[in-house]
C-alpha positions in Angstrom: 116.3 44.0 143.9 118.8 46.9 145.8 117.0 50.2 145.8 120.0 52.0 143.3 118.4 49.7 140.8 114.7 50.6 141.9 115.3 54.0 141.6 117.7 53.8 138.3 114.3 52.1 136.4 112.4 54.6 137.6 114.1 56.8 136.4 114.4 55.5 133.0 111.2 54.4 132.7 109.6 58.6 133.6 112.7 59.9 130.7 111.2 57.5 128.4 107.8 59.0 129.0 109.1 62.5 128.7 110.6 61.2 125.3 107.4 59.9 124.3 108.3 56.5 124.6 105.9 53.8 125.2 105.9 52.0 128.4 105.6 48.4 126.4 108.8 48.9 124.8 110.5 50.9 128.5 109.4 47.2 129.8 110.4 45.5 127.1 114.8 46.9 127.4 113.9 46.3 130.9 113.4 42.7 130.3 116.1 42.1 128.7 118.9 43.7 130.0 118.1 41.2 133.3 117.4 37.6 131.1 121.3 38.9 129.9 121.8 39.7 133.5 120.3 36.0 134.4 121.9 34.5 131.9 125.7 36.2 133.1 124.7 34.7 136.7 123.9 31.1 135.9 127.0 31.1 133.3 129.1 32.3 136.6 127.2 29.7 139.1 128.2 26.7 136.4 131.6 28.5 135.6 131.8 29.9 132.3 129.5 26.6 130.8 125.7 26.8 129.6 123.7 24.6 132.5 121.0 23.7 129.4 121.1 24.5 125.4 119.8 28.2 124.5 120.1 28.8 128.1 120.0 32.1 127.0 116.9 31.6 124.9 114.8 30.5 127.5 115.4 32.6 130.3 114.0 35.2 128.5 111.3 33.7 127.1 110.4 32.3 130.9 110.9 36.5 132.1 108.8 38.0 129.1 105.9 34.8 130.2 106.1 36.1 133.7 105.8 39.9 133.3 103.0 39.1 130.9 101.2 37.0 132.9 102.3 39.5 135.9 100.6 42.1 133.5 97.1 40.1 132.9 97.2 39.7 136.9 97.2 43.1 138.0 94.8 44.8 135.8 92.0 42.9 138.1 93.3 43.1 141.6 
C-alpha cells in the first residue's frame, strides 16, 4: 500500500472514533472498499470480464474471512 493510502485509512478511523462509530463498522467499510477495488483490478486484468461467476461476492467474503482470522490470531500476540 502507498503511504497516502495508509494515512487516509488511519485518518478515517480517527474521524470515525471521534464521531463515536465503532471500529468494527469502520473496518468493515474499509473491507468493502478494498473488495470493490480488488474486483475492479481483477476485471481490468481480464479485459473487463470476470474470472469466475460471483467474483465480487467471493472476493468480499475472502477479504472478510482473512481480516477475521487476522483479528483472531492478533489477540493472542
